[in-house]
MARPATI-894333 format. One line per field, with one value per atom (N, C-alpha, C): residue number from 1; x, y negated, z negated; atom name. Coordinates in nm, 4 decimals. Atoms other than C-alpha are relative to their C-alpha. Example, Ala and Ser with C-alpha at 12.3 -4.5 7.8 and 13.67 -1.06 7.14 Angstrom:
n	1_1_1_2_2_2
east	0.0890_1.2300_0.0900_-0.0820_1.3670_-0.0770
north	0.1190_0.4500_-0.1200_0.1190_0.1060_-0.1090
up	0.0000_-0.7800_0.0000_0.0060_-0.7140_-0.0730
atom	N_CA_C_N_CA_C
This chain:
n	1_1_1_2_2_2_3_3_3_4_4_4_5_5_5_6_6_6_7_7_7_8_8_8_9_9_9_10_10_10_11_11_11_12_12_12_13_13_13_14_14_14_15_15_15_16_16_16_17_17_17_18_18_18_19_19_19_20_20_20_21_21_21_22_22_22_23_23_23_24_24_24_25_25_25_26_26_26_27_27_27_28_28_28_29_29_29_30_30_30_31_31_31_32_32_32_33_33_33_34_34_34_35_35_35_36_36_36_37_37_37_38_38_38_39_39_39_40_40_40_41_41_41_42_42_42_43_43_43_44_44_44_45_45_45_46_46_46_47_47_47_48_48_48_49_49_49_50_50_50_51_51_51_52_52_52_53_53_53_54_54_54_55_55_55_56_56_56_57_57_57_58_58_58_59_59_59_60_60_60_61_61_61_62_62_62_63_63_63_64_64_64_65_65_65_66_66_66_67_67_67_68_68_68_69_69_69_70_70_70_71_71_71_72_72_72_73_73_73_74_74_74_75_75_75_76_76_76_77_77_77_78_78_78_79_79_79_80_80_80_81_81_81_82_82_82_83_83_83_84_84_84_85_85_85_86_86_86_87_87_87_88_88_88_89_89_89
east	-0.1262_0.3453_-0.0217_0.0141_0.3821_0.1301_-0.1180_0.6146_0.0094_-0.0248_0.7692_0.0462_-0.0424_0.7881_0.1075_-0.1082_1.1005_-0.0378_0.0228_1.1128_0.0383_-0.0410_1.1271_0.1422_-0.1374_1.4753_-0.0013_-0.0077_1.5607_0.1358_-0.1262_1.8207_0.0674_-0.0737_2.0916_-0.0021_0.0013_2.0564_0.1363_-0.1261_2.3525_0.1175_-0.1099_2.5578_0.0035_-0.0168_2.6960_0.1035_-0.0999_2.8936_0.1355_-0.1354_3.2708_0.0269_-0.0261_3.2754_-0.0675_0.0673_3.0212_0.0740_-0.0738_3.2152_0.1297_-0.1278_3.5436_-0.0174_0.0211_3.4044_-0.0314_0.0411_3.2457_0.1169_-0.1120_3.5477_0.1154_-0.1076_3.7881_-0.0244_0.0290_3.6138_0.0065_-0.0093_3.5861_0.1464_-0.1425_3.9571_0.0677_-0.0579_4.0488_-0.0405_0.0469_3.8366_0.0726_-0.0701_3.9983_0.1466_-0.1404_4.3483_0.0164_-0.0082_4.2816_-0.0206_0.0197_4.1521_0.1287_-0.1206_4.4687_0.1194_-0.1036_4.6911_-0.0176_0.0223_4.5270_0.0508_-0.0556_4.6205_0.1525_-0.1451_4.9791_0.0484_-0.0436_5.0097_-0.0310_0.0281_4.8432_0.1040_-0.1025_5.0926_0.1340_-0.1288_5.3872_-0.0032_0.0022_5.2789_-0.0957_0.1007_4.9971_0.0570_-0.0412_5.0251_-0.0635_0.0560_4.9508_-0.1203_0.1122_4.6310_0.0491_-0.0525_4.7388_-0.1143_0.1002_4.5399_0.0709_-0.0590_4.6270_-0.1110_0.1000_4.4374_0.0294_-0.0150_4.3886_0.1188_-0.1100_4.6441_0.1375_-0.1284_4.9157_0.0518_-0.0444_4.9426_-0.0446_0.0352_4.9413_0.0270_-0.0191_4.9170_-0.0160_0.0131_4.9443_-0.0261_0.0336_4.8035_0.0208_-0.0145_4.9075_-0.1370_0.1298_4.6206_-0.0287_0.0202_4.6745_-0.0803_0.0780_4.5169_-0.1491_0.1414_4.1824_-0.0361_0.0255_4.2081_-0.0019_-0.0035_4.2985_-0.1280_0.1255_3.9899_-0.1120_0.1057_3.7607_0.0300_-0.0347_3.9521_-0.0373_0.0408_3.8911_-0.1499_0.1459_3.5182_-0.0407_0.0305_3.5114_0.0369_-0.0413_3.7026_-0.1009_0.0979_3.4557_-0.1271_0.1235_3.1555_0.0207_-0.0255_3.3106_0.0234_-0.0248_3.4332_-0.1284_0.1248_3.0965_-0.0916_0.0882_2.9083_0.0682_-0.0713_3.1763_0.0370_-0.0404_3.2758_-0.1104_0.1149_2.9272_-0.0114_-0.0001_2.8760_-0.1119_0.1099_2.5524_-0.1164_0.1108_2.3403_-0.0878_0.0927_2.0360_-0.0114_0.0113_2.0605_-0.1390
north	0.0219_-3.3922_-0.0686_0.0625_-3.4809_-0.0721_0.0742_-3.7286_0.0086_-0.0042_-3.7196_-0.1386_0.1313_-4.0439_0.0166_-0.0036_-4.1121_-0.0830_0.0808_-4.2521_-0.1442_0.1396_-4.6280_-0.0202_0.0265_-4.7667_-0.0647_0.0532_-4.8272_-0.0645_0.0642_-5.0577_0.0834_-0.0811_-4.8768_-0.0667_0.0545_-4.9179_0.0199_-0.0134_-4.9707_-0.0652_0.0670_-5.1621_-0.1445_0.1365_-5.4829_-0.0697_0.0760_-5.7586_0.0168_-0.0179_-5.7443_-0.0938_0.0945_-6.0551_0.0431_-0.0490_-5.9071_0.1179_-0.1173_-5.5837_-0.0418_0.0445_-5.7605_-0.0748_0.0795_-5.9957_0.0880_-0.0849_-5.7290_0.0815_-0.0819_-5.5000_-0.0848_0.0872_-5.7910_-0.0433_0.0436_-5.9203_0.1156_-0.1164_-5.5711_0.0348_-0.0293_-5.5102_-0.1036_0.1064_-5.8457_0.0144_-0.0175_-5.7800_0.1159_-0.1153_-5.4393_-0.0335_0.0383_-5.5824_-0.0910_0.0911_-5.8576_0.0769_-0.0806_-5.6026_0.0705_-0.0744_-5.3971_-0.0912_0.0974_-5.7050_-0.0456_0.0357_-5.7973_0.1107_-0.1099_-5.4513_-0.0112_0.0142_-5.5079_-0.1110_0.1110_-5.8475_0.0228_-0.0351_-5.7179_0.0981_-0.0958_-5.4322_-0.0689_0.0684_-5.6699_-0.1006_0.1118_-5.9672_0.0179_-0.0165_-5.8329_0.0589_-0.0539_-5.7426_0.1356_-0.1287_-5.4105_-0.0183_-0.0028_-5.3273_0.0758_-0.0593_-5.2616_0.0421_-0.0524_-5.0494_0.0419_-0.0353_-5.0276_0.0481_-0.0545_-4.8110_-0.0458_0.0373_-4.8632_0.0738_-0.0801_-4.5899_-0.0480_0.0544_-4.7856_0.0549_-0.0505_-4.5849_-0.0963_0.0907_-4.7792_0.0669_-0.0485_-4.7119_-0.1168_0.1058_-4.9196_0.0624_-0.0425_-4.8832_-0.1208_0.1146_-5.1004_-0.0478_0.0535_-5.3319_0.0290_-0.0311_-5.2412_0.1287_-0.1238_-4.9009_-0.0319_0.0392_-5.0634_-0.0739_0.0755_-5.3031_0.0939_-0.0965_-5.0135_0.0829_-0.0748_-4.8207_-0.0788_0.0816_-5.1097_-0.0339_0.0216_-5.1744_0.1229_-0.1225_-4.8110_0.0011_0.0042_-4.8470_-0.1074_0.1072_-5.1774_0.0358_-0.0443_-5.0293_0.0968_-0.0983_-4.7463_-0.0685_0.0693_-4.9804_-0.0860_0.0884_-5.2324_0.0820_-0.0830_-4.9587_0.0657_-0.0654_-4.7873_-0.0949_0.0955_-5.1023_-0.0772_0.0805_-5.2823_0.0742_-0.0791_-4.9984_0.0936_-0.0810_-4.8557_-0.0052_-0.0095_-4.7410_-0.0787_0.0761_-4.9317_0.0872_-0.0885_-4.6252_0.0146_-0.0109_-4.6186_-0.1258_0.1256_-4.9817_-0.0565
up	0.0625_14.1318_-0.1339_0.1314_13.7677_-0.0380_0.0448_13.6049_-0.1521_0.1445_13.2618_-0.0418_0.0466_13.0781_-0.1075_0.0973_12.8766_-0.1217_0.1198_12.5256_0.0284_-0.0183_12.5058_-0.0526_0.0401_12.4739_-0.1377_0.1356_12.1099_-0.0220_0.0343_11.9726_-0.1078_0.0953_11.7826_-0.1382_0.1354_11.4078_-0.0640_0.0708_11.1835_0.0701_-0.0697_11.4386_-0.0463_0.0479_11.2964_0.0860_-0.0726_11.4503_-0.0681_0.0502_11.4070_-0.1180_0.1077_11.1879_-0.1302_0.1200_10.9456_-0.0593_0.0453_10.9258_-0.0669_0.0525_10.8684_-0.1306_0.1200_10.6073_-0.1201_0.1120_10.3913_-0.0540_0.0440_10.3819_-0.0530_0.0461_10.3405_-0.1442_0.1360_10.0279_-0.0982_0.0884_9.8812_-0.0266_0.0168_9.9405_-0.0880_0.0809_9.7911_-0.1466_0.1375_9.4810_-0.0686_0.0571_9.4267_-0.0262_0.0184_9.4740_-0.1214_0.1152_9.2186_-0.1307_0.1206_8.9678_-0.0414_0.0337_8.9891_-0.0245_0.0360_8.9851_-0.1441_0.1410_8.6558_-0.0926_0.0788_8.5262_-0.0046_-0.0051_8.6399_-0.0931_0.0829_8.4716_-0.1477_0.1386_8.1553_-0.0523_0.0421_8.1456_-0.0239_0.0151_8.1869_-0.1145_0.0936_7.9747_-0.1173_0.1046_7.7562_-0.1273_0.1288_7.3918_-0.0223_0.0359_7.2293_-0.0917_0.0927_7.0447_-0.1230_0.1228_6.6862_-0.0896_0.0914_6.4430_-0.1280_0.1290_6.0737_-0.0918_0.0921_5.8267_-0.1419_0.1402_5.4543_-0.0619_0.0546_5.3826_0.0434_-0.0422_5.5614_0.1312_-0.1300_5.8823_0.1095_-0.1096_6.2035_0.1341_-0.1367_6.5738_0.0954_-0.1003_6.8871_0.1360_-0.1359_7.2360_0.0903_-0.0919_7.5300_0.0478_-0.0412_7.6232_0.1470_-0.1411_7.9892_0.0190_-0.0095_7.9169_0.0065_0.0017_7.8363_0.1293_-0.1228_8.1320_0.1204_-0.1110_8.3652_0.0058_0.0018_8.2524_0.0664_-0.0596_8.3409_0.1458_-0.1408_8.6654_0.0829_-0.0683_8.7597_0.0256_-0.0174_8.6983_0.1008_-0.0943_8.8868_0.1423_-0.1336_9.1789_0.0583_-0.0444_9.1990_0.0505_-0.0385_9.2125_0.1245_-0.1149_9.4540_0.1267_-0.1181_9.6891_0.0498_-0.0402_9.6866_0.0771_-0.0659_9.7841_0.1116_-0.0991_9.9827_0.1263_-0.1155_10.2118_0.0474_-0.0418_10.2652_0.1524_-0.1462_10.6237_0.0661_-0.0597_10.6785_0.0404_-0.0324_10.7445_-0.1237_0.1099_10.5254_-0.0834_0.0750_10.4167_0.0128
atom	N_CA_C_N_CA_C_N_CA_C_N_CA_C_N_CA_C_N_CA_C_N_CA_C_N_CA_C_N_CA_C_N_CA_C_N_CA_C_N_CA_C_N_CA_C_N_CA_C_N_CA_C_N_CA_C_N_CA_C_N_CA_C_N_CA_C_N_CA_C_N_CA_C_N_CA_C_N_CA_C_N_CA_C_N_CA_C_N_CA_C_N_CA_C_N_CA_C_N_CA_C_N_CA_C_N_CA_C_N_CA_C_N_CA_C_N_CA_C_N_CA_C_N_CA_C_N_CA_C_N_CA_C_N_CA_C_N_CA_C_N_CA_C_N_CA_C_N_CA_C_N_CA_C_N_CA_C_N_CA_C_N_CA_C_N_CA_C_N_CA_C_N_CA_C_N_CA_C_N_CA_C_N_CA_C_N_CA_C_N_CA_C_N_CA_C_N_CA_C_N_CA_C_N_CA_C_N_CA_C_N_CA_C_N_CA_C_N_CA_C_N_CA_C_N_CA_C_N_CA_C_N_CA_C_N_CA_C_N_CA_C_N_CA_C_N_CA_C_N_CA_C_N_CA_C_N_CA_C_N_CA_C_N_CA_C_N_CA_C_N_CA_C_N_CA_C_N_CA_C_N_CA_C_N_CA_C_N_CA_C_N_CA_C_N_CA_C_N_CA_C_N_CA_C_N_CA_C_N_CA_C
C-alpha cells in the first residue's frame, strides 16, 4: 500500500487584521475628502487668476481649476496606495 503525502499547511498570505484594514482605508478616505474640501473652499472663497498682456487684453481663470487638477492627481495617488488589496506587497 502506498500513501500520498499532502503539502504542508501554509498560512494564507494577504490576510490582515480588521484594525489594520480599517485604519489604512480610513486614512486614505479622509485624505481624499480633505483634498476635495479644499477644492470646494477654494471655489467659494478663492480669488481668480488674472492674466493681462501688454496689448491690454486680460483673462481670468478661477483658482479652483488649478487646485482641482492637483486634487485629482492626489486622489489618484492616495487611492492607488491606500486602497491596495495587499496582494503582491
